[in-house]
C-alpha positions in Angstrom: 118.8 -61.4 21.8 117.6 -65.0 21.5 118.5 -67.1 18.4 115.3 -66.5 16.5 115.6 -62.8 16.9 119.2 -62.8 15.9 118.2 -64.7 12.8 115.5 -62.2 12.0 117.8 -59.3 12.5 120.5 -60.9 10.4 118.1 -61.6 7.6 116.9 -58.0 7.7 120.5 -56.8 7.5 121.1 -59.0 4.4 118.0 -57.7 2.8 119.0 -54.1 3.4 122.5 -54.7 2.1 121.2 -56.2 -1.1 118.7 -53.4 -1.7 119.1 -50.4 -4.0 120.2 -47.2 -2.3 116.7 -45.8 -2.0 115.4 -49.0 -0.4 118.0 -49.4 2.4 116.0 -49.1 5.6 118.5 -47.5 8.0 118.2 -48.5 11.7 119.3 -46.0 14.2 120.1 -46.9 17.8 116.6 -46.4 18.9 115.3 -48.5 16.1 117.3 -51.6 16.9 115.5 -54.9 17.6 115.1 -54.6 21.4 112.6 -57.0 22.9 111.4 -55.8 26.2 109.1 -57.4 28.8 106.2 -55.4 30.2 104.4 -56.4 33.3 100.7 -56.5 34.1 99.6 -53.0 34.8 101.4 -51.6 31.8 99.3 -49.2 29.7 98.8 -49.5 25.9 97.7 -46.8 23.5 96.3 -48.8 20.6 97.1 -47.6 17.1 94.9 -50.0 15.0 91.5 -49.5 13.6 90.0 -52.2 15.9 90.4 -50.0 19.0 91.6 -46.6 17.8 89.6 -46.0 14.6 88.3 -42.6 15.9 91.3 -41.7 18.0 94.3 -42.5 15.7 95.3 -38.8 15.5 94.6 -37.8 19.0 96.6 -40.7 20.3 99.6 -38.7 19.2 98.4 -35.8 21.3 98.1 -38.1 24.3 101.7 -39.2 23.7 102.7 -35.5 23.6 100.9 -34.8 26.9 102.6 -37.8 28.6 106.0 -36.7 27.4 105.5 -33.2 28.6 104.5 -34.7 32.0 107.9 -36.6 32.0 106.3 -40.0 31.4 108.4 -42.1 29.0 106.6 -43.8 26.1 107.8 -46.8 24.1 107.0 -47.1 20.4 106.6 -50.9 19.7 106.9 -52.3 16.2 107.6 -55.9 15.2 110.6 -56.3 13.0 109.8 -57.7 9.6 106.0 -57.4 10.0 103.8 -56.9 6.9 101.5 -53.9 6.5 98.9 -54.1 9.2 100.8 -56.9 10.8 100.7 -57.7 14.5 103.2 -56.0 16.8 102.4 -57.9 20.0 99.5 -59.7 21.6 98.1 -59.0 25.0 94.8 -58.7 27.0 93.5 -56.1 29.4 90.6 -53.7 30.1 89.6 -50.4 28.7 90.8 -47.6 31.1 87.7 -45.5 30.5 84.9 -48.0 30.4 86.4 -51.0 32.3 85.3 -53.3 29.4 87.3 -56.4 29.0 89.8 -56.5 26.1 90.3 -60.1 25.1 93.6 -61.3 23.8 94.3 -58.8 21.0 97.0 -58.6 18.3 97.9 -54.9 18.5 98.8 -53.3 15.1 100.0 -50.1 13.6 102.8 -49.3 16.0 101.1 -49.1 19.4 102.6 -47.0 22.3 103.3 -48.7 25.6 103.8 -47.1 29.1 105.6 -49.5 31.4 103.9 -50.5 34.6 106.6 -48.7 36.6 105.3 -45.4 35.1 101.6 -46.3 35.6 101.0 -44.0 38.6 102.4 -41.0 36.7 100.6 -41.8 33.5 97.0 -42.5 34.6 96.2 -39.0 35.7 97.4 -37.6 32.4 95.5 -40.2 30.4 92.2 -39.6 32.3 92.6 -35.9 32.0 93.2 -36.3 28.2 90.2 -38.6 27.8 87.9 -36.1 29.6 89.0 -33.2 27.3 87.2 -32.3 24.2 90.1 -33.1 21.9 91.0 -36.4 23.6 87.6 -37.9 24.3 87.8 -40.4 21.4 91.3 -41.7 22.5 91.4 -45.3 23.7 93.8 -46.6 26.4 94.1 -50.2 27.6 95.2 -51.4 31.0 97.1 -54.7 30.5 96.1 -57.5 32.9 98.8 -59.9 31.6 102.5 -59.5 31.1 103.7 -59.4 27.5 106.8 -58.6 25.5 107.3 -56.3 22.5 110.0 -55.0 20.3 110.7 -51.4 21.4 111.9 -49.4 18.4 112.0 -46.0 20.1 111.8 -45.1 23.8 110.4 -41.6 23.7 111.4 -39.4 26.6 110.9 -35.8 25.4 108.0 -34.0 23.7 109.2 -32.5 20.4 109.5 -28.7 20.1 107.9 -28.1 16.6 108.5 -25.2 14.3 106.3 -24.4 11.3 107.5 -22.4 8.4 105.2 -19.6 7.3 105.4 -20.6 3.6 102.0 -19.6 2.5 100.4 -23.0 3.3 101.4 -23.3 7.0 97.7 -23.8 7.8 98.0 -27.4 6.5 100.5 -28.2 9.3 98.2 -26.4 11.8 95.3 -28.6 10.8 97.3 -31.8 11.3 98.7 -30.7 14.7 95.3 -29.4 15.9 93.6 -32.6 14.8 96.1 -34.5 17.0 95.8 -32.1 19.9 99.5 -31.3 19.9 99.9 -27.7 21.1 102.8 -25.3 20.4 105.6 -24.7 22.9 103.5 -22.4 25.1 100.6 -24.9 25.3 98.2 -23.2 23.0 96.5 -24.7 19.9 97.9 -23.7 16.6 95.9 -21.0 14.7 92.5 -22.3 13.4 92.8 -20.8 9.9 92.3 -22.1 6.4 94.4 -19.5 4.6 97.8 -18.0 5.1 98.2 -14.9 7.3 101.0 -12.3 7.0 102.0 -12.9 10.6 100.9 -14.7 13.7 101.5 -12.5 16.8 101.7 -14.5 20.0 102.7 -17.7 18.2 106.5 -18.0 18.7 106.8 -21.3 16.8 105.5 -20.0 13.4 108.7 -19.0 11.6 109.0 -16.4 8.8 111.6 -16.7 6.2 113.3 -13.6 7.7 113.4 -15.2 11.1 114.9 -18.4 9.8 117.6 -16.5 7.9 118.3 -14.5 11.1 119.0 -17.7 13.0 115.7 -18.6 14.6 116.3 -22.3 14.2 119.3 -22.3 16.5 120.4 -20.9 19.8 123.4 -18.5 20.0 125.6 -21.5 21.0 124.6 -23.4 17.9 122.2 -25.9 19.7 118.9 -26.4 17.9 115.8 -24.6 19.1 113.4 -27.0 17.5 113.3 -30.8 17.5 111.3 -30.8 14.2 110.4 -28.2 11.6 107.8 -28.4 8.9 107.2 -26.8 5.5 104.0 -27.8 3.7 104.0 -26.0 0.3 106.9 -23.6 -0.4 105.6 -22.4 -3.8 107.4 -20.0 -6.1 111.2 -19.4 -6.2 112.6 -20.6 -2.8 114.9 -18.3 -0.8 118.2 -20.1 -1.0 119.3 -18.6 2.3 116.2 -20.1 4.0 117.2 -23.5 2.6 120.8 -23.0 3.7 119.6 -22.2 7.3 117.5 -25.4 7.3 120.5 -27.4 6.1 122.7 -25.9 8.9 119.9 -26.8 11.4 120.0 -30.4 10.2 123.8 -30.7 10.2 125.3 -32.8 13.0 122.1 -32.6 15.1 119.4 -35.0 16.2 116.7 -32.9 14.5 114.1 -33.6 11.8 112.5 -31.7 8.9 109.2 -32.7 7.3 108.4 -31.4 3.8 105.1 -31.9 2.0 104.2 -31.5 -1.7 105.9 -28.5 -3.3 108.0 -27.8 -0.2 109.8 -31.1 -0.8 110.5 -30.0 -4.4 111.6 -26.5 -3.4 114.0 -27.5 -0.7 115.5 -30.5 -2.4 116.1 -28.7 -5.7 117.6 -25.5 -4.2 121.4 -25.0 -4.7 121.7 -25.2 -1.0 119.3 -28.2 -0.8 120.0 -31.7 -2.2 119.3 -33.0 1.3 118.6 -36.6 0.1 119.6 -36.7 -3.6 122.6 -35.7 -5.6 120.8 -33.5 -8.2 117.2 -33.2 -7.2 113.7 -34.6 -7.6 110.7 -34.1 -10.0 107.0 -34.7 -10.4 106.9 -38.0 -12.4 103.3 -39.0 -12.2 102.1 -37.6 -15.5 99.0 -36.3 -13.8 98.3 -39.5 -11.8 98.6 -40.1 -8.0 100.6 -43.1 -6.8 97.5 -45.2 -5.9 97.3 -48.1 -5.3 100.6 -48.1 -3.4 102.9 -50.4 -1.6 104.6 -49.9 1.7 108.2 -51.2 1.1 109.1 -51.2 4.8 106.0 -51.5 6.9 108.2 -52.0 10.0 109.9 -48.6 9.6 108.9 -46.2 12.4 108.2 -43.5 9.7 105.5 -45.6 8.1 103.3 -46.9 10.8 99.6 -47.1 9.7 96.9 -49.7 10.0 94.7 -50.4 7.0 95.4 -48.7 3.7 96.8 -45.3 2.5 95.4 -43.3 -0.3 97.7 -40.5 -1.6 96.2 -37.2 -2.6 96.9 -34.9 -5.6 99.1 -31.9 -5.5 101.8 -29.9 -7.4 104.2 -32.7 -6.3 102.0 -35.8 -6.1 104.4 -38.4 -7.4 108.2 -38.1 -6.7 110.9 -39.3 -9.0 114.6 -38.4 -9.6 115.7 -35.9 -12.2 118.0 -37.2 -14.9 121.4 -37.9 -13.4 120.2 -37.7 -9.8 120.6 -40.5 -7.3 119.7 -41.0 -3.6 122.4 -40.3 -1.2 123.7 -42.9 1.2 120.7 -44.4 3.0 117.7 -42.6 1.4 114.6 -44.8 1.9 111.6 -45.1 -0.3 108.8 -46.0 2.1 105.7 -45.8 -0.1 105.5 -46.1 -3.9 102.9 -46.9 -6.5 102.4 -50.6 -6.7 104.5 -52.1 -9.5 106.5 -48.9 -10.1 110.0 -49.0 -11.4 112.9 -48.3 -9.1 113.1 -44.7 -8.0 109.8 -43.7 -9.5 106.2 -43.0 -8.5 107.2 -42.3 -4.8 104.6 -41.1 -2.4 106.8 -41.0 0.7 110.5 -41.2 1.5 113.0 -40.4 4.2 116.7 -40.4 5.0 119.4 -38.6 6.9 120.7 -35.3 5.5 123.4 -36.1 2.9 123.1 -39.8 3.9 125.1 -39.2 7.1 123.5 -40.8 10.2 124.9 -38.2 12.6 122.8 -35.5 10.7 119.2 -34.8 11.1 116.4 -36.7 9.4 114.4 -35.5 6.4 111.0 -36.8 5.1 109.2 -35.9 1.9 105.4 -36.6 1.6 103.8 -36.2 -1.8 100.3 -34.7 -2.1 99.0 -31.2 -1.2 96.8 -31.6 1.9 95.5 -34.7 3.6 92.1 -34.6 5.3 91.7 -35.2 9.1 88.4 -37.0 8.6 87.7 -40.0 10.8 87.3 -42.9 11.2 90.6 -44.0 9.6 89.1 -47.3 8.3 86.8 -45.5 5.9 89.0 -42.5 5.3 92.4 -43.9 4.1 93.6 -40.5 2.9 93.7 -39.5 6.6 96.6 -41.9 7.0 98.7 -39.2 5.2 98.3 -37.2 8.4 99.2 -40.3 10.4 102.5 -40.5 8.3 103.2 -36.8 9.1 102.7 -37.5 12.8 104.8 -40.6 12.7 107.7 -38.4 11.3 107.2 -35.8 14.1 108.5 -38.2 16.7 111.5 -39.6 14.8 114.2 -37.1 15.6 116.7 -38.4 18.2 116.0 -35.4 20.4 112.7 -37.1 21.4 114.4 -40.4 22.3 116.5 -41.6 25.1 119.8 -41.8 23.1 119.6 -38.2 22.1 119.2 -36.7 25.6 121.5 -34.6 27.7 123.0 -36.2 30.8 124.0 -33.4 33.1 125.5 -33.9 36.5 126.1 -31.8 39.6 128.9 -32.0 42.2 128.8 -29.9 45.3 131.8 -29.6 47.6 132.2 -27.8 50.9 134.1 -28.3 54.2 133.0 -31.3 56.2 133.9 -29.3 59.4 134.4 -25.7 60.2 134.8 -23.5 63.3 134.6 -20.3 61.4 131.8 -17.8 60.9 131.3 -18.5 57.2 131.4 -21.5 54.8 131.9 -21.6 51.0 130.4 -24.2 48.7 131.5 -24.9 45.1 129.0 -26.4 42.7 130.4 -27.9 39.5 128.1 -28.8 36.6 128.8 -30.8 33.4 126.8 -32.1 30.4 128.6 -34.9 28.6 125.7 -35.0 26.1 124.9 -36.1 23.5 121.9 -33.7 23.6 121.7 -30.1 24.9 120.1 -29.1 28.2 118.0 -26.1 27.3 117.4 -23.1 29.6 119.4 -24.6 32.4 118.9 -23.0 35.9 121.1 -24.0 38.8 119.5 -23.5 42.2 121.1 -23.8 45.7 118.5 -23.5 48.5 120.6 -22.7 51.6 119.6 -24.6 54.6 118.1 -22.8 57.7 120.9 -21.4 59.8 123.0 -20.2 56.9 122.7 -16.6 55.7 123.8 -15.6 52.2 127.0 -13.5 52.0 128.2 -13.6 48.4 128.2 -15.7 45.2 130.0 -16.0 41.9 128.8 -13.8 39.0 125.3 -14.1 37.7 123.7 -15.2 40.9 120.1 -14.1 41.5 119.4 -14.1 45.3 116.0 -14.3 46.9 116.1 -15.2 50.6 117.7 -18.6 50.9 117.5 -19.3 47.2 120.5 -18.6 45.0 120.0 -19.2 41.2 122.2 -19.0 38.2 120.7 -18.9 34.7 123.2 -21.0 32.8 121.3 -20.9 29.5 121.8 -23.9 27.1 124.3 -26.5 28.2 125.4 -28.2 25.0 127.3 -31.5 24.9 130.6 -31.0 26.6 129.6 -27.9 28.6 130.9 -27.5 32.1 131.5 -24.9 34.8 131.6 -24.1 38.5 129.9 -21.5 40.7 130.4 -20.7 44.3 128.3 -19.4 47.2 129.5 -18.2 50.6 127.2 -18.1 53.6 127.6 -17.0 57.2 126.9 -19.4 60.1 126.3 -18.3 63.7 125.3 -21.5 65.5 127.0 -24.8 65.9 125.3 -27.7 64.2 125.1 -29.8 61.0 124.1 -28.1 57.8 123.0 -30.2 54.7 123.2 -28.4 51.4 122.1 -29.7 48.0 121.8 -28.1 44.6 119.3 -28.7 41.8 119.7 -28.2 38.0 116.4 -27.7 36.1 116.3 -27.7 32.3 114.3 -28.6 29.3 114.8 -31.5 26.8 112.9 -30.1 23.9 109.6 -29.3 25.7 110.0 -31.8 28.6 111.1 -30.4 31.9 113.8 -32.3 33.8 115.7 -31.9 37.0 119.0 -33.3 38.3 119.7 -33.2 42.0 123.3 -33.2 43.1 124.5 -35.2 46.1 124.1 -33.6 49.4 127.0 -32.0 51.2 127.2 -32.1 55.0 129.0 -29.4 56.9 129.4 -29.5 60.7 130.1 -26.2 62.4 131.7 -26.7 65.8 133.4 -24.2 68.0 133.8 -26.3 71.1 137.5 -27.3 71.6 138.4 -30.9 72.3 139.8 -32.3 75.6 143.1 -34.2 75.4 143.7 -37.1 77.8 146.8 -39.3 78.4 145.5 -42.8 78.9 148.8 -44.7 79.3 152.4 -43.6 80.3 155.5 -44.9 82.0 155.7 -45.0 85.7 156.5 -41.8 87.5 159.9 -43.3 88.2 161.2 -46.0 85.9 164.5 -47.5 85.1 163.3 -48.2 81.5 164.8 -45.8 79.0 162.0 -46.2 76.4 158.7 -44.3 77.1 155.4 -45.1 75.4 152.3 -42.9 75.7 148.7 -43.5 74.7 146.4 -40.5 74.3 142.9 -39.7 73.1 140.6 -36.8 72.3 137.0 -36.2 73.3 136.4 -35.5 69.6 136.6 -38.3 67.1 138.8 -37.6 64.1 141.1 -35.3 66.0 144.8 -34.9 65.2 147.5 -34.6 67.8 150.8 -32.7 68.3 153.3 -33.8 70.8 156.3 -32.4 72.6 159.1 -33.9 74.7 161.0 -32.0 77.3 159.6 -28.6 76.1 160.6 -29.1 72.5 158.5 -27.9 69.5 155.1 -29.6 69.0 155.2 -32.0 66.1 152.4 -34.2 64.6 152.0 -37.5 66.3 149.7 -40.5 66.7 148.8 -42.8 69.5 150.6 -44.8 70.7 153.9 -42.9 70.6 157.3 -44.2 71.8 160.4 -42.2 72.7 163.3 -44.6 72.7 166.6 -44.6 74.7 165.9 -41.6 76.9 168.7 -40.3 79.1 168.4 -40.8 82.9 166.8 -37.9 84.6 163.5 -36.0 84.7 161.4 -35.7 81.5 158.1 -34.1 80.5 155.6 -35.1 77.7 152.9 -32.8 76.3 150.1 -33.6 73.8 147.5 -31.3 72.2 144.4 -32.4 70.2 142.9 -30.5 67.3 139.4 -31.5 66.3 138.2 -31.8 62.6 136.7 -28.3 62.8 140.2 -26.9 63.7 139.5 -26.2 67.4 142.7 -26.7 69.5 142.6 -27.9 73.1 143.7 -24.8 75.1 144.9 -27.0 78.0 147.2 -29.7 76.6 147.7 -32.9 78.6 151.1 -33.1 80.3 153.0 -35.8 82.1 156.3 -35.8 84.0 158.4 -38.8 84.9 162.0 -39.7 85.8 164.2 -42.3 84.3 166.7 -43.8 86.8 169.6 -46.1 86.1 169.0 -49.7 86.6 170.2 -51.3 89.9 173.9 -52.1 89.8 174.8 -49.4 87.4 177.7 -46.9 88.0 175.5 -43.9 88.5 176.0 -42.0 91.8 173.5 -42.3 94.6 173.2 -40.3 97.9 173.5 -42.0 101.3 173.7 -40.4 104.7 174.7 -37.0 103.5 177.4 -38.2 101.0 177.7 -39.7 97.6 178.4 -43.2 96.7 178.4 -45.4 93.6 176.0 -47.9 95.0 172.4 -48.2 93.9 170.9 -47.3 97.3 167.2 -47.5 97.8 167.3 -44.1 99.5 168.3 -42.3 96.4 165.7 -44.0 94.3 163.0 -43.0 96.8 164.3 -39.4 96.7 164.1 -39.3 92.9 160.5 -40.7 93.1 159.4 -38.0 95.5 161.0 -35.3 93.3 159.2 -36.6 90.2 155.8 -36.7 91.9 156.3 -33.1 93.2 157.2 -32.0 89.8 154.2 -33.6 88.2 151.9 -32.0 90.8 153.3 -28.6 90.1 152.8 -29.0 86.3 149.2 -30.1 86.6 148.5 -27.3 89.0 149.9 -24.7 86.6 147.9 -26.3 83.7 144.7 -26.0 85.6 144.2 -29.7 86.1 
């Protein structure tokens, strides 16, 4: 970080430290001041009324489509900016029309796709713009390099659950206006009144389903990235509230509550998500307009222009007597000139003020319209605030993702008729890999024999449905295959899984196995003379197969491991034999070991007996030496003949 940025960050930190509890703007990892450079060819989704007045809501649908297509998206917000302040300045062209975009100060928290992801993003963008829902969405192709402060690097589309609370259709209208489908890709029900049930819509959650554990998987990992309740009227079911509290505890999740739902959940005995004793309607019949954005650089409160709050059962939020905000609760929007902790239109914070818990947001007002353009319909910015919050859970961002890895092991060489591979998997976290499936596609030439429990076999494909791999999960599976022909076999496993609604794959490193049934040939490349008066004998030997090991024997003794060169010191005078056998990396043994015979004679002038003219003498006669040489040669020839050489 350069000096000016450090100064800005430090000033912001001092401001936050000096603020009252409800006005401390907590910065998560993904919200830190990170200035990033973007090259020409990067793509920008404007979020200001200059270029996105008609497409403000559907811009979020485009972001969702990009994330489902595995294209990362950066949310850029200038630290310390005022409301409708500039986030960065750049120039480019309109992707759809080709019209020039002069140097423009982008506002409202624009989304940026780095140039390295351009090829993957453009087909998604053009498809979106050609659709009915996305035809008003603007995208710019940057012709210049620029830099911006990346507050969140989004890498996963949020899996959204909506509580069937009697006013669930309000959330449906927001999500459909944005073009954000449910988990199976269908629009949310186009209804304007509650229904008793919604068959075929798995993400619409009844109170009974929530109490039965619908928010979490059996292993405790969350099913949803974000859940919404819009107007939980009447006496709330405390067990539903307790289930939502559990869902938010220790997880990178988010819950969005609007109007009476905020009052019902916060004031339940199992609630008190953001306050110590609860909240109340404090408007006295008035809506908090005009209003002030206290932290216009907070990712939860990105708009361009003005915001007009709407009326409702809870249209202005205040604290009940004796209540206080926990930890880092943040008032984002309040009536202009309001006293501290009063006339609040919008607030957020972590459950119980603990940053490792999920995030909670409360938006006052019953139902915001989806009427466009934004510039002449400031109430629609209430929907913009709802959509801002949808992407603030850490399960949508890089720092909340799983990080699984695969390791496959197998023999480098074999001479057998089968080979066994072990595949180990692990997920150090911090997020969970949902619906993980491990696949090993056996290479041609290998035939499946057996696998560890749970394998589903189809031809060369062996799959294990591992379920959800939460942080810290690990395990190992094995597969055995037969092999008939010599050759090199490359095997590689793949782990596929979901991060929220975004599919991911991790490919393990390839394992190479050489099947070889041809034995090596052993050769002695250096040895003593057939007859020598040197008592030390040094041998050099090689194999026709690189990487072979050797076993050696002297004078018929047991074979012992050896390496070349090998020296036998201080041998006694007389005839000797040396044998060496190679074993290749696959385990094949040379059936015809290399052998060598030689004779050690005493040096001239020694006291050893020698034969002359039919008798014995103590001289070192040349005749005796010649006789020993002939005997040694004959012995070597016999040994080679018997060995098939």
